[in-house]
BALOBA-1460 file (C-alpha; in Angstrom, 3 decimals):
// residues 258
<rec num="1" residu="x" x="15.509" y="1.868" z="-56.000"/>
<rec num="2" residu="x" x="15.807" y="5.001" z="-58.335"/>
<rec num="3" residu="x" x="11.899" y="5.614" z="-57.992"/>
<rec num="4" residu="x" x="11.709" y="5.893" z="-54.723"/>
<rec num="5" residu="x" x="14.150" y="7.863" z="-54.206"/>
<rec num="6" residu="x" x="12.220" y="11.604" z="-53.614"/>
<rec num="7" residu="x" x="9.617" y="9.391" z="-51.350"/>
<rec num="8" residu="x" x="9.725" y="8.805" z="-47.967"/>
<rec num="9" residu="x" x="9.729" y="4.739" z="-47.588"/>
<rec num="10" residu="x" x="7.755" y="4.499" z="-44.505"/>
<rec num="11" residu="x" x="7.718" y="0.596" z="-42.691"/>
<rec num="12" residu="x" x="4.087" y="0.194" z="-39.909"/>
<rec num="13" residu="x" x="4.245" y="-2.936" z="-38.296"/>
<rec num="14" residu="x" x="0.943" y="-4.463" z="-37.196"/>
<rec num="15" residu="x" x="-0.658" y="-2.922" z="-40.531"/>
<rec num="16" residu="x" x="-3.091" y="-4.920" z="-41.726"/>
<rec num="17" residu="x" x="-6.051" y="-4.216" z="-39.187"/>
<rec num="18" residu="x" x="-7.113" y="-1.731" z="-36.241"/>
<rec num="19" residu="x" x="-4.904" y="0.912" z="-36.412"/>
<rec num="20" residu="x" x="-1.794" y="0.037" z="-37.686"/>
<rec num="21" residu="x" x="-4.448" y="-0.733" z="-41.134"/>
<rec num="22" residu="x" x="-5.652" y="3.575" z="-40.648"/>
<rec num="23" residu="x" x="-2.025" y="4.172" z="-40.104"/>
<rec num="24" residu="x" x="-1.778" y="2.258" z="-43.730"/>
<rec num="25" residu="x" x="-3.861" y="4.072" z="-45.328"/>
<rec num="26" residu="x" x="-3.196" y="7.617" z="-44.313"/>
<rec num="27" residu="x" x="0.513" y="7.574" z="-45.164"/>
<rec num="28" residu="x" x="-0.190" y="6.352" z="-48.953"/>
<rec num="29" residu="x" x="-2.476" y="9.130" z="-49.468"/>
<rec num="30" residu="x" x="0.445" y="11.047" z="-49.539"/>
<rec num="31" residu="x" x="2.502" y="11.025" z="-53.177"/>
<rec num="32" residu="x" x="5.689" y="11.113" z="-50.618"/>
<rec num="33" residu="x" x="5.548" y="8.518" z="-48.732"/>
<rec num="34" residu="x" x="5.315" y="4.810" z="-49.457"/>
<rec num="35" residu="x" x="4.564" y="2.552" z="-47.531"/>
<rec num="36" residu="x" x="5.651" y="-0.620" z="-46.349"/>
<rec num="37" residu="x" x="2.724" y="-2.691" z="-44.490"/>
<rec num="38" residu="x" x="4.105" y="-5.609" z="-42.342"/>
<rec num="39" residu="x" x="2.583" y="-8.070" z="-39.997"/>
<rec num="40" residu="x" x="3.123" y="-10.888" z="-39.054"/>
<rec num="41" residu="x" x="0.528" y="-13.186" z="-41.130"/>
<rec num="42" residu="x" x="0.734" y="-12.648" z="-44.941"/>
<rec num="43" residu="x" x="-2.330" y="-14.416" z="-45.629"/>
<rec num="44" residu="x" x="-3.860" y="-11.442" z="-43.676"/>
<rec num="45" residu="x" x="-1.147" y="-8.599" z="-44.326"/>
<rec num="46" residu="x" x="-2.218" y="-9.752" z="-48.489"/>
<rec num="47" residu="x" x="-5.856" y="-9.758" z="-48.669"/>
<rec num="48" residu="x" x="-4.982" y="-6.569" z="-46.251"/>
<rec num="49" residu="x" x="-2.836" y="-4.627" z="-48.685"/>
<rec num="50" residu="x" x="-5.226" y="-5.666" z="-52.022"/>
<rec num="51" residu="x" x="-7.599" y="-3.896" z="-49.515"/>
<rec num="52" residu="x" x="-6.262" y="-1.330" z="-49.420"/>
<rec num="53" residu="x" x="-4.761" y="-0.516" z="-52.638"/>
<rec num="54" residu="x" x="-8.272" y="-0.974" z="-54.241"/>
<rec num="55" residu="x" x="-10.332" y="1.902" z="-51.421"/>
<rec num="56" residu="x" x="-6.787" y="3.761" z="-52.311"/>
<rec num="57" residu="x" x="-5.487" y="3.506" z="-55.754"/>
<rec num="58" residu="x" x="-2.555" y="3.693" z="-54.495"/>
<rec num="59" residu="x" x="0.233" y="0.750" z="-54.677"/>
<rec num="60" residu="x" x="1.528" y="-0.479" z="-51.772"/>
<rec num="61" residu="x" x="4.676" y="-2.985" z="-50.771"/>
<rec num="62" residu="x" x="3.835" y="-5.764" z="-47.847"/>
<rec num="63" residu="x" x="6.631" y="-7.607" z="-45.788"/>
<rec num="64" residu="x" x="5.741" y="-10.779" z="-43.547"/>
<rec num="65" residu="x" x="7.911" y="-9.642" z="-40.495"/>
<rec num="66" residu="x" x="8.453" y="-11.055" z="-36.564"/>
<rec num="67" residu="x" x="8.998" y="-8.137" z="-34.194"/>
<rec num="68" residu="x" x="9.898" y="-10.843" z="-32.513"/>
<rec num="69" residu="x" x="11.905" y="-13.143" z="-35.204"/>
<rec num="70" residu="x" x="15.632" y="-11.693" z="-35.416"/>
<rec num="71" residu="x" x="15.437" y="-13.937" z="-38.691"/>
<rec num="72" residu="x" x="12.056" y="-12.061" z="-39.312"/>
<rec num="73" residu="x" x="13.661" y="-8.983" z="-39.266"/>
<rec num="74" residu="x" x="16.817" y="-10.026" z="-40.691"/>
<rec num="75" residu="x" x="15.036" y="-10.766" z="-43.796"/>
<rec num="76" residu="x" x="12.817" y="-7.453" z="-43.752"/>
<rec num="77" residu="x" x="16.241" y="-5.564" z="-43.847"/>
<rec num="78" residu="x" x="17.496" y="-6.817" z="-47.018"/>
<rec num="79" residu="x" x="14.637" y="-6.178" z="-48.368"/>
<rec num="80" residu="x" x="13.845" y="-3.179" z="-47.739"/>
<rec num="81" residu="x" x="17.924" y="-2.334" z="-48.238"/>
<rec num="82" residu="x" x="18.181" y="-4.035" z="-51.886"/>
<rec num="83" residu="x" x="14.550" y="-2.695" z="-52.955"/>
<rec num="84" residu="x" x="14.848" y="0.611" z="-51.466"/>
<rec num="85" residu="x" x="18.473" y="1.552" z="-50.084"/>
<rec num="86" residu="x" x="16.814" y="3.575" z="-46.994"/>
<rec num="87" residu="x" x="14.411" y="3.806" z="-44.613"/>
<rec num="88" residu="x" x="13.322" y="7.059" z="-43.898"/>
<rec num="89" residu="x" x="9.974" y="6.393" z="-40.555"/>
<rec num="90" residu="x" x="8.924" y="3.185" z="-39.061"/>
<rec num="91" residu="x" x="6.627" y="3.775" z="-37.024"/>
<rec num="92" residu="x" x="6.194" y="0.864" z="-34.531"/>
<rec num="93" residu="x" x="2.600" y="0.367" z="-33.976"/>
<rec num="94" residu="x" x="1.910" y="-3.162" z="-32.160"/>
<rec num="95" residu="x" x="-1.943" y="-4.085" z="-30.638"/>
<rec num="96" residu="x" x="-2.016" y="-3.626" z="-27.110"/>
<rec num="97" residu="x" x="-3.166" y="-6.952" z="-25.792"/>
<rec num="98" residu="x" x="-4.165" y="-7.266" z="-22.568"/>
<rec num="99" residu="x" x="-2.346" y="-10.600" z="-21.679"/>
<rec num="100" residu="x" x="-4.669" y="-10.728" z="-18.404"/>
<rec num="101" residu="x" x="-6.135" y="-9.587" z="-15.562"/>
<rec num="102" residu="x" x="-4.242" y="-10.313" z="-12.434"/>
<rec num="103" residu="x" x="-3.118" y="-8.223" z="-9.787"/>
<rec num="104" residu="x" x="0.777" y="-7.751" z="-9.834"/>
<rec num="105" residu="x" x="2.370" y="-10.292" z="-7.326"/>
<rec num="106" residu="x" x="-0.448" y="-13.166" z="-9.713"/>
<rec num="107" residu="x" x="1.160" y="-12.688" z="-12.245"/>
<rec num="108" residu="x" x="2.341" y="-16.049" z="-13.786"/>
<rec num="109" residu="x" x="6.325" y="-15.636" z="-14.986"/>
<rec num="110" residu="x" x="4.893" y="-16.859" z="-18.759"/>
<rec num="111" residu="x" x="2.861" y="-13.931" z="-18.813"/>
<rec num="112" residu="x" x="5.218" y="-11.150" z="-17.400"/>
<rec num="113" residu="x" x="7.333" y="-12.735" z="-20.728"/>
<rec num="114" residu="x" x="4.656" y="-12.870" z="-23.098"/>
<rec num="115" residu="x" x="4.269" y="-8.879" z="-22.572"/>
<rec num="116" residu="x" x="7.151" y="-7.654" z="-22.044"/>
<rec num="117" residu="x" x="8.206" y="-9.856" z="-25.829"/>
<rec num="118" residu="x" x="4.727" y="-8.132" z="-27.085"/>
<rec num="119" residu="x" x="5.213" y="-4.365" z="-26.173"/>
<rec num="120" residu="x" x="9.134" y="-4.103" z="-24.972"/>
<rec num="121" residu="x" x="11.401" y="-6.795" z="-26.101"/>
<rec num="122" residu="x" x="9.444" y="-6.966" z="-29.821"/>
<rec num="123" residu="x" x="9.940" y="-2.744" z="-30.424"/>
<rec num="124" residu="x" x="13.790" y="-2.055" z="-28.979"/>
<rec num="125" residu="x" x="14.675" y="-5.624" z="-31.745"/>
<rec num="126" residu="x" x="13.198" y="-3.742" z="-34.166"/>
<rec num="127" residu="x" x="14.805" y="0.071" z="-34.228"/>
<rec num="128" residu="x" x="17.781" y="-2.119" z="-33.582"/>
<rec num="129" residu="x" x="17.574" y="-3.899" z="-36.281"/>
<rec num="130" residu="x" x="16.694" y="-0.740" z="-38.804"/>
<rec num="131" residu="x" x="19.195" y="1.859" z="-36.892"/>
<rec num="132" residu="x" x="21.850" y="1.377" z="-38.372"/>
<rec num="133" residu="x" x="20.040" y="1.996" z="-41.583"/>
<rec num="134" residu="x" x="18.921" y="5.261" z="-40.533"/>
<rec num="135" residu="x" x="22.086" y="5.245" z="-38.902"/>
<rec num="136" residu="x" x="24.035" y="4.981" z="-43.007"/>
<rec num="137" residu="x" x="21.594" y="7.554" z="-44.899"/>
<rec num="138" residu="x" x="21.851" y="10.365" z="-42.018"/>
<rec num="139" residu="x" x="18.481" y="10.762" z="-42.104"/>
<rec num="140" residu="x" x="15.699" y="8.744" z="-39.253"/>
<rec num="141" residu="x" x="11.987" y="9.246" z="-38.428"/>
<rec num="142" residu="x" x="10.027" y="6.165" z="-35.640"/>
<rec num="143" residu="x" x="7.293" y="6.680" z="-33.099"/>
<rec num="144" residu="x" x="6.732" y="4.187" z="-30.924"/>
<rec num="145" residu="x" x="3.045" y="3.666" z="-30.377"/>
<rec num="146" residu="x" x="1.778" y="2.649" z="-27.386"/>
<rec num="147" residu="x" x="-0.990" y="2.620" z="-24.460"/>
<rec num="148" residu="x" x="-1.029" y="4.792" z="-21.522"/>
<rec num="149" residu="x" x="3.092" y="5.342" z="-21.945"/>
<rec num="150" residu="x" x="3.417" y="7.621" z="-19.672"/>
<rec num="151" residu="x" x="0.550" y="8.169" z="-17.494"/>
<rec num="152" residu="x" x="2.025" y="6.742" z="-13.387"/>
<rec num="153" residu="x" x="-1.877" y="7.956" z="-12.822"/>
<rec num="154" residu="x" x="-2.624" y="4.273" z="-14.474"/>
<rec num="155" residu="x" x="0.288" y="2.538" z="-12.207"/>
<rec num="156" residu="x" x="-2.503" y="2.418" z="-9.558"/>
<rec num="157" residu="x" x="-5.029" y="-0.096" z="-11.556"/>
<rec num="158" residu="x" x="-3.390" y="-3.027" z="-9.966"/>
<rec num="159" residu="x" x="-5.307" y="-5.568" z="-12.576"/>
<rec num="160" residu="x" x="-4.022" y="-4.248" z="-15.027"/>
<rec num="161" residu="x" x="0.135" y="-3.340" z="-13.663"/>
<rec num="162" residu="x" x="1.433" y="-5.977" z="-15.520"/>
<rec num="163" residu="x" x="0.149" y="-4.761" z="-18.885"/>
<rec num="164" residu="x" x="1.120" y="-0.850" z="-17.912"/>
<rec num="165" residu="x" x="4.628" y="-1.290" z="-16.247"/>
<rec num="166" residu="x" x="5.427" y="-2.764" z="-20.037"/>
<rec num="167" residu="x" x="4.198" y="0.337" z="-21.151"/>
<rec num="168" residu="x" x="5.217" y="2.521" z="-19.600"/>
<rec num="169" residu="x" x="9.156" y="1.142" z="-20.697"/>
<rec num="170" residu="x" x="8.708" y="1.522" z="-23.619"/>
<rec num="171" residu="x" x="8.649" y="5.351" z="-22.370"/>
<rec num="172" residu="x" x="12.253" y="4.794" z="-21.152"/>
<rec num="173" residu="x" x="12.760" y="3.565" z="-23.704"/>
<rec num="174" residu="x" x="12.097" y="5.925" z="-26.271"/>
<rec num="175" residu="x" x="14.638" y="7.861" z="-24.248"/>
<rec num="176" residu="x" x="17.103" y="6.258" z="-23.661"/>
<rec num="177" residu="x" x="18.123" y="5.384" z="-28.049"/>
<rec num="178" residu="x" x="17.392" y="8.260" z="-28.878"/>
<rec num="179" residu="x" x="20.781" y="9.165" z="-26.825"/>
<rec num="180" residu="x" x="22.652" y="6.618" z="-28.468"/>
<rec num="181" residu="x" x="21.639" y="8.448" z="-31.850"/>
<rec num="182" residu="x" x="22.907" y="12.014" z="-33.551"/>
<rec num="183" residu="x" x="20.023" y="13.922" z="-32.507"/>
<rec num="184" residu="x" x="19.953" y="15.586" z="-35.516"/>
<rec num="185" residu="x" x="19.497" y="13.416" z="-38.240"/>
<rec num="186" residu="x" x="17.675" y="10.740" z="-35.811"/>
<rec num="187" residu="x" x="14.432" y="11.088" z="-34.138"/>
<rec num="188" residu="x" x="12.473" y="9.030" z="-31.840"/>
<rec num="189" residu="x" x="9.261" y="9.671" z="-30.182"/>
<rec num="190" residu="x" x="6.663" y="7.791" z="-28.781"/>
<rec num="191" residu="x" x="3.061" y="8.561" z="-28.558"/>
<rec num="192" residu="x" x="0.445" y="7.481" z="-26.350"/>
<rec num="193" residu="x" x="-2.994" y="6.102" z="-28.010"/>
<rec num="194" residu="x" x="-4.435" y="5.952" z="-24.424"/>
<rec num="195" residu="x" x="-4.849" y="10.101" z="-23.884"/>
<rec num="196" residu="x" x="-7.454" y="10.460" z="-27.362"/>
<rec num="197" residu="x" x="-8.863" y="6.997" z="-27.582"/>
<rec num="198" residu="x" x="-10.573" y="7.462" z="-24.275"/>
<rec num="199" residu="x" x="-11.010" y="10.975" z="-24.100"/>
<rec num="200" residu="x" x="-13.056" y="10.910" z="-28.221"/>
<rec num="201" residu="x" x="-14.888" y="7.953" z="-26.468"/>
<rec num="202" residu="x" x="-15.714" y="9.666" z="-23.185"/>
<rec num="203" residu="x" x="-16.768" y="12.756" z="-25.027"/>
<rec num="204" residu="x" x="-19.365" y="10.725" z="-27.275"/>
<rec num="205" residu="x" x="-19.922" y="8.253" z="-25.086"/>
<rec num="206" residu="x" x="-19.035" y="5.136" z="-26.412"/>
<rec num="207" residu="x" x="-19.812" y="2.457" z="-24.147"/>
<rec num="208" residu="x" x="-18.568" y="-0.653" z="-26.331"/>
<rec num="209" residu="x" x="-15.031" y="-0.966" z="-27.225"/>
<rec num="210" residu="x" x="-15.780" y="-3.080" z="-31.055"/>
<rec num="211" residu="x" x="-14.397" y="-2.707" z="-33.890"/>
<rec num="212" residu="x" x="-17.132" y="-0.097" z="-34.968"/>
<rec num="213" residu="x" x="-16.555" y="2.574" z="-31.814"/>
<rec num="214" residu="x" x="-12.605" y="1.654" z="-32.648"/>
<rec num="215" residu="x" x="-13.013" y="2.948" z="-36.097"/>
<rec num="216" residu="x" x="-14.724" y="6.051" z="-35.005"/>
<rec num="217" residu="x" x="-11.713" y="6.038" z="-32.858"/>
<rec num="218" residu="x" x="-9.321" y="6.615" z="-35.161"/>
<rec num="219" residu="x" x="-10.991" y="8.541" z="-37.322"/>
<rec num="220" residu="x" x="-12.228" y="11.222" z="-35.313"/>
<rec num="221" residu="x" x="-9.277" y="12.301" z="-33.499"/>
<rec num="222" residu="x" x="-6.387" y="13.155" z="-35.297"/>
<rec num="223" residu="x" x="-3.861" y="10.592" z="-34.394"/>
<rec num="224" residu="x" x="-2.954" y="9.697" z="-37.572"/>
<rec num="225" residu="x" x="-2.593" y="13.035" z="-38.127"/>
<rec num="226" residu="x" x="-0.309" y="14.051" z="-35.665"/>
<rec num="227" residu="x" x="1.964" y="10.389" z="-35.693"/>
<rec num="228" residu="x" x="2.666" y="11.557" z="-39.560"/>
<rec num="229" residu="x" x="3.611" y="15.620" z="-37.812"/>
<rec num="230" residu="x" x="5.904" y="13.457" z="-35.957"/>
<rec num="231" residu="x" x="6.965" y="12.095" z="-38.667"/>
<rec num="232" residu="x" x="8.043" y="14.763" z="-39.801"/>
<rec num="233" residu="x" x="9.887" y="16.858" z="-38.151"/>
<rec num="234" residu="x" x="13.157" y="18.835" z="-38.909"/>
<rec num="235" residu="x" x="16.950" y="18.692" z="-37.268"/>
<rec num="236" residu="x" x="15.601" y="21.260" z="-34.429"/>
<rec num="237" residu="x" x="12.678" y="18.767" z="-33.633"/>
<rec num="238" residu="x" x="12.399" y="17.271" z="-29.893"/>
<rec num="239" residu="x" x="13.239" y="13.087" z="-29.789"/>
<rec num="240" residu="x" x="13.162" y="11.076" z="-27.002"/>
<rec num="241" residu="x" x="9.837" y="12.613" z="-26.458"/>
<rec num="242" residu="x" x="6.250" y="11.953" z="-25.128"/>
<rec num="243" residu="x" x="3.541" y="12.882" z="-26.376"/>
<rec num="244" residu="x" x="-0.573" y="12.286" z="-25.584"/>
<rec num="245" residu="x" x="-2.788" y="14.781" z="-27.250"/>
<rec num="246" residu="x" x="-3.137" y="15.657" z="-31.388"/>
<rec num="247" residu="x" x="-3.952" y="18.859" z="-30.767"/>
<rec num="248" residu="x" x="-0.444" y="20.072" z="-29.338"/>
<rec num="249" residu="x" x="0.300" y="21.306" z="-32.356"/>
<rec num="250" residu="x" x="-2.380" y="23.575" z="-33.279"/>
<rec num="251" residu="x" x="-5.671" y="22.713" z="-35.846"/>
<rec num="252" residu="x" x="-3.962" y="24.519" z="-39.406"/>
<rec num="253" residu="x" x="-1.046" y="22.335" z="-39.118"/>
<rec num="254" residu="x" x="-2.672" y="18.884" z="-37.945"/>
<rec num="255" residu="x" x="-5.091" y="19.515" z="-41.309"/>
<rec num="256" residu="x" x="-2.525" y="19.812" z="-43.858"/>
<rec num="257" residu="x" x="-1.699" y="16.071" z="-42.522"/>
<rec num="258" residu="x" x="-5.249" y="15.016" z="-42.545"/>
């Protein structure tokens, strides 16, 4: 446990692929961070960790974790507590699956429940599991990563209404939980991927939302450095807030975290 004393223990959920993988890659390149890659599939997660360790030349930890399973969260908490004694940073990253293109009044109850389980319940359960450990150590930084979190205009898209409602709720959840902890010690903020990704996508005239273009979007928008910035806020930094534009902190600060 002593060898991790000077490092920020950073848990990134859904870290085995896509944006979560890019976040793991970004944070692992900073010596003051030790990254715990968490994912639901152990086979995929172990394969991703091995690939990333070869890519960046840094050791990571891996934990199989289901954000909607209290027993799984308890096991993860026990591992983190016993091995590291603390959790400094939690990045609640999800896959943002559009469950169904359906008008809101036509959404099936099962679909509604599944959508909120993926996008809201899982984030709440994960924060609830790890906040006590952060409170014990009197330090914690949480970033909830979503899409279309704060854009009321997006609610006008009827075919995505169920998904958008769940994402907008993430903004409220962030605010509510930030009020339940010491704001000097623990910061809980939300970041909206939608603004940067679609702005870049439009600028580069990328019509297809495929894996190759998604990687370009992630690497060229400054999103990972900005989320890193949110995890480094001092005692007087914002909490319970919603962010969407990485350029808001200025290029000099952003470049230091690239």
